[in-house]
KOLDOVO-328044 format. One line per field, with one value per residue (C-alpha): z, y, x. Coordinates in pm, 1 decimal, always signed. Example, Ala and Ser with C-alpha at 12.3 -4.5 7.8 and 13.67 -1.06 7.14 Angstrom:
Z	[+780.0, +714.0]
Y	[-450.0, -106.0]
X	[+1230.0, +1367.0]
***
This chain:
Z	[-2520.6, -2581.6, -2413.0, -2252.9, -2101.3, -1966.3, -1820.9, -1673.8, -1520.1, -1362.4, -1213.4, -1097.1, -921.4, -772.6, -622.8, -482.4, -304.6, -134.2, -56.1, +113.5, +301.3, +434.1, +553.9, +721.6, +901.6, +1025.6, +1147.2, +1331.1, +1493.2, +1605.2, +1780.1, +1925.9, +2062.7, +2213.3, +2366.1, +2507.2, +2669.0, +2796.8, +2951.9, +3066.3, +2967.7, +3143.2, +2923.0, +2551.5, +2388.5, +2076.5, +1916.3, +1844.3, +1607.0, +1446.8, +1386.2, +1253.0, +1034.3, +932.4, +806.0, +579.8, +459.7, +349.9, +159.0, +2.0, -105.0, -224.3, -430.8, -570.9, -652.3, -801.4, -1020.4, -1131.6, -1086.5, -978.5, -1320.4, -1424.0, -1273.8, -1328.4, -1688.0, -1752.5, -1625.8, -1818.1, -2133.0, -2065.3, -2016.4, -2325.4, -2529.8, -2366.5, -2473.2, -2835.1]
Y	[+253.5, +10.6, +147.7, -176.7, -203.1, +151.5, +64.1, -266.5, -89.3, +178.2, -94.2, -304.2, +33.1, +87.3, -255.1, -238.6, +72.9, -82.6, -384.3, -145.4, +21.7, -318.8, -406.7, -89.6, -125.0, -481.0, -371.7, -52.5, -227.6, -519.0, -259.8, -77.8, -410.9, -490.0, -145.1, -186.1, -518.2, -402.6, -84.7, -183.6, -512.3, -427.8, -146.3, -241.4, +89.8, -62.3, -172.2, +184.3, +267.5, -66.3, -22.2, +347.1, +280.0, -64.1, +112.1, +361.1, +38.3, -130.4, +184.2, +214.3, -156.2, -118.5, +155.6, -17.0, -344.1, -203.9, +31.1, -227.0, -580.3, -597.4, -582.2, -264.6, -24.1, +297.1, +170.2, +136.7, +482.4, +649.7, +476.1, +609.8, +951.6, +961.2, +814.0, +1099.8, +1354.0, +1263.0]
X	[+1102.5, +785.7, +448.4, +381.6, +728.2, +686.6, +358.1, +493.8, +790.5, +559.3, +316.2, +606.9, +758.6, +394.2, +370.0, +733.4, +645.1, +346.9, +571.4, +829.9, +548.4, +411.6, +790.6, +837.0, +486.6, +576.2, +921.0, +819.5, +517.6, +709.7, +943.0, +664.9, +520.5, +856.1, +890.5, +545.0, +589.7, +903.6, +778.6, +433.4, +271.5, -42.9, -124.9, -139.1, -101.4, +78.5, -236.7, -316.7, -62.4, -75.4, -450.2, -431.5, -123.7, -295.0, -590.1, -364.9, -159.8, -476.4, -601.6, -261.9, -299.0, -627.5, -551.9, -234.6, -395.9, -681.7, -506.1, -220.8, -365.1, -705.1, -880.0, -711.3, -966.2, -737.9, -661.3, -1017.6, -1112.5, -824.3, -941.0, -1300.9, -1177.0, -990.2, -1267.5, -1495.1, -1237.2, -1238.4]
***
């Protein structure tokens, strides 16, 4: 298999993984908001799981997009390490 094709498939898989993570985040937090407002609309506890998970989702997104699309930070780091080892 061509090396570029292998890298492109890997990057696409990584990005798809983040998109699935984001979709699950939206669905689960929408359900939590619905449960929150049905059970006790005066206490907004559903914001805390959304905030905590949102921070994790943002970190995951930063890792994905910096490694695969945002200038190829990971690829540059790998090249630097390979050059250093030679």
